[in-house]
C-alpha positions, 0 to 999 in steps of 0.5 A, spaced: 735 109 745 738 114 750 736 121 746 731 122 741 730 129 737 724 129 733 722 135 728 716 139 730 713 139 723 714 133 719 711 130 712 707 124 714 701 120 711 694 122 714 689 117 715 683 122 714 686 126 708 689 119 704 695 123 702 702 125 705 701 132 708 705 136 713 703 135 721 705 138 727 708 133 733 706 134 740 706 130 746 700 127 749 698 130 756 696 125 762 688 126 763 685 124 769 681 117 770 674 117 769 671 116 776 664 113 773 668 107 769 666 101 772 674 099 773 675 105 777 669 104 781 671 097 783 678 100 785 675 105 789 670 101 793 676 096 794 680 102 797 675 104 802 676 102 810 683 099 808 689 101 811 694 099 806 695 098 798 690 092 796 694 089 791 701 087 791 706 092 789 711 090 783 718 088 784 721 093 780 719 099 776 721 101 768 727 106 768 723 110 762 716 112 761 713 111 754 713 117 749 706 118 746 706 122 740 700 126 737 700 128 730 696 134 728 694 134 720 695 142 718 690 140 712 684 137 715 686 139 723 685 131 725 690 128 730 692 121 730 698 117 732 703 112 729 704 106 733 703 105 741 709 109 743 716 108 745 721 108 750 726 114 751 730 116 756 731 124 753 726 126 748 725 133 745 721 136 740 726 141 736 724 146 731 727 145 724 
């Protein structure tokens, strides 16, 4: 799956309205990590006073990032996702 064009509006099932409605598609933005989360506090504590990275680095990186789409229902205004995202080298939201 090299290149993927997704329409900006599509008619899909809404979990909240319980019927097929028109949705607008948008890409989920990356948000900052919660600094008060237990795992993040533990990670920052481990980094204190340490010269190098505390965990072994992975051998190889993935060639593509996962695309996370959010669907906004035009009737009820709620957002939802479908599946867990997918990998694509080129991704584009196209006006139809």
